[in-house]
KELUMLO-173969 format. One line per 10 residues: their letters; for each residue z negated, y negated, x negated of C-alpha. Coordinates in steps of 0.5 Angstrom, whole numbers, m for minus. Layout:
N
a> Z,Y,X; ...
// end
This chain:
114
mtspirvsve> 55,28,m27; 48,29,m27; 44,27,m21; 37,23,m22; 31,26,m21; 27,22,m16; 20,23,m17; 14,21,m13; 9,17,m15; 4,16,m10
htdvclheag> m2,11,m12; m9,11,m8; m10,5,m3; m12,m1,m7; m20,m2,m8; m24,m8,m9; m30,m10,m10; m36,m13,m8; m33,m19,m12; m27,m18,m8
alcaevgpgh> m23,m17,m15; m19,m12,m15; m21,m5,m18; m17,m5,m25; m22,2,m27; m19,8,m27; m25,12,m30; m29,17,m25; m31,15,m18; m25,9,m19
dmhmlqrrvv> m18,8,m18; m13,15,m20; m9,14,m25; m2,17,m24; m2,23,m29; m8,25,m26; m5,26,m20; 0,30,m24; m5,35,m28; m9,36,m21
aatpsrwvda> m2,38,m17; 0,42,m23; m7,46,m23; m8,48,m15; m12,54,m17; m17,49,m20; m19,46,m12; m27,49,m10; m27,49,m3; m34,45,1
iagatsedgw> m37,42,8; m38,34,7; m45,33,8; m49,27,8; m46,20,5; m49,14,3; m47,6,3; m47,6,m5; m43,11,m5; m46,18,m6
ldlhgldgrv> m43,24,m2; m47,30,m2; m43,37,m2; m45,44,1; m41,50,0; m39,55,5; m46,58,6; m49,51,6; m53,49,0; m52,43,m3
vtrvwhhesl> m48,44,m9; m46,37,m12; m46,31,m10; m40,26,m12; m39,18,m13; m34,13,m10; m35,6,m12; m34,4,m5; m38,8,1; m35,14,4
rrtvlpgepv> m37,14,11; m31,12,13; m27,17,9; m30,23,11; m35,26,17; m41,30,16; m40,37,17; m32,36,16; m28,40,10; m26,38,3
alhagyhvls> m24,42,m3; m26,39,m10; m22,40,m16; m26,43,m21; m24,39,m28; m22,33,m26; m25,30,m21; m22,30,m15; m24,30,m7; m19,32,m2
vgdtwlnvrd> m21,29,4; m15,32,9; m8,29,5; m13,24,1; m14,25,m6; m21,21,m9; m23,20,m16; m30,21,m16; m35,22,m21; m39,29,m21
ecds> m48,27,m21; m47,33,m27; m43,28,m30; m48,21,m30
// end
């Protein structure tokens, strides 16, 4: 008899827009699609270490390289001020728009994609 395969599927926290509606978007900067989470987990060599910089109420976060220079800015539809603190170590997944803050993964948009 074959054992069933158990797959753990995690979703991001429910995201609310200003109007109070649930976020139905899965594009960069919004909710994370299950397939995006899986391809990110399958490509661990694509993570780039960074240090969190300034955050803004409109969702932008500066990311600094380990040398202190700003390397990029990322955006999430919700303010990241309660999620990441300036000076905190983070990682950005190159190619799949994911910011890792501790055990939390966020789908973000890189300013270069704007």
